[in-house]
PADOTOR-479147 format. One record per residue (C-alpha): residue in one letter; x, y, z. Coordinates in pm, whole numbers, plus 50000, padded with zeros to 5 digits. Layout:
// PADOTOR-479147
R:resn:x:y:z
R:a:X:Y:Z .
...
END
This chain:
// PADOTOR-479147
R:resn:x:y:z
R:m:43841:09497:29977 .
R:t:44069:09189:29924 .
R:t:43780:08958:30018 .
R:i:43560:09112:29764 .
R:i:43808:09069:29487 .
R:i:43865:08707:29596 .
R:w:43495:08622:29601 .
R:a:43456:08790:29251 .
R:l:43745:08571:29117 .
R:i:43584:08262:29265 .
R:i:43245:08347:29114 .
R:l:43407:08440:28782 .
R:a:43600:08105:28777 .
R:v:43272:07898:28861 .
R:f:43086:08092:28587 .
R:a:43380:08013:28335 .
R:f:43380:07640:28438 .
R:l:43000:07615:28400 .
R:w:43016:07797:28050 .
R:w:43301:07574:27932 .
R:r:43120:07255:28041 .
R:g:42792:07360:27865 .
R:h:42587:07372:28178 .
R:l:42476:07738:28133 .
R:a:42346:07656:27777 .
R:r:42141:07353:27906 .
R:f:42006:07564:28183 .
R:a:41894:07840:27932 .
R:t:41739:07573:27715 .
R:y:41556:07434:28019 .
R:l:41429:07776:28121 .
R:q:41306:07840:27761 .
R:q:41124:07506:27740 .
R:t:40969:07569:28089 .
R:r:40852:07906:27971 .
R:e:40686:07740:27653 .
R:e:40520:07470:27868 .
R:l:40377:07731:28107 .
R:k:40225:07916:27814 .
R:k:40019:07603:27731 .
R:c:39866:07583:28087 .
R:t:39528:07707:28171 .
R:w:39515:07907:28489 .
R:p:39215:07910:28731 .
R:s:38995:08221:28719 .
R:w:38982:08435:29042 .
R:e:38644:08280:29134 .
R:e:38777:07931:29105 .
R:l:39076:08016:29304 .
R:k:38873:08163:29596 .
R:g:38639:07856:29583 .
R:s:38938:07623:29607 .
R:t:39089:07822:29886 .
R:v:38778:07802:30100 .
R:v:38757:07416:30032 .
R:v:39112:07372:30147 .
R:a:39054:07600:30451 .
R:i:38745:07399:30552 .
R:s:38930:07069:30503 .
R:i:39214:07176:30716 .
R:l:38975:07293:30985 .
R:a:38790:06963:30972 .
R:l:39095:06752:30986 .
R:g:39235:06957:31276 .
R:l:38910:06922:31474 .
R:f:38895:06547:31394 .
R:t:39265:06519:31530 .
R:v:39187:06707:31854 .
R:a:38875:06499:31909 .
R:v:39040:06162:31861 .
R:d:39338:06276:32084 .
R:f:39095:06376:32352 .
R:v:38895:06047:32346 .
R:l:39211:05844:32346 .
R:n:39352:06048:32620 .
R:i:39044:05974:32826 .
R:i:39041:05594:32739 .
R:f:39417:05527:32824 .
R:f:39508:05768:33092 .
R:r:39186:05811:33302 .
R:l:39088:05446:33341 .
END
């Protein structure tokens, strides 16, 4: 029980210090401005999102296969000769 009280006092002291220094007001302003900017964004449709996901998955697969192939060829060249 004592540790809970101590932690509560520490958290309260940190909160009071941040409030006194104006950090909480700046953080609230930052959150408000971020919310306003996100409202201006255009978000992709569900079909665009699915298409982009497929492109990314195919790209990752192709890069992985290329890496495995190059590793296999270099392994043969350097360690089997």
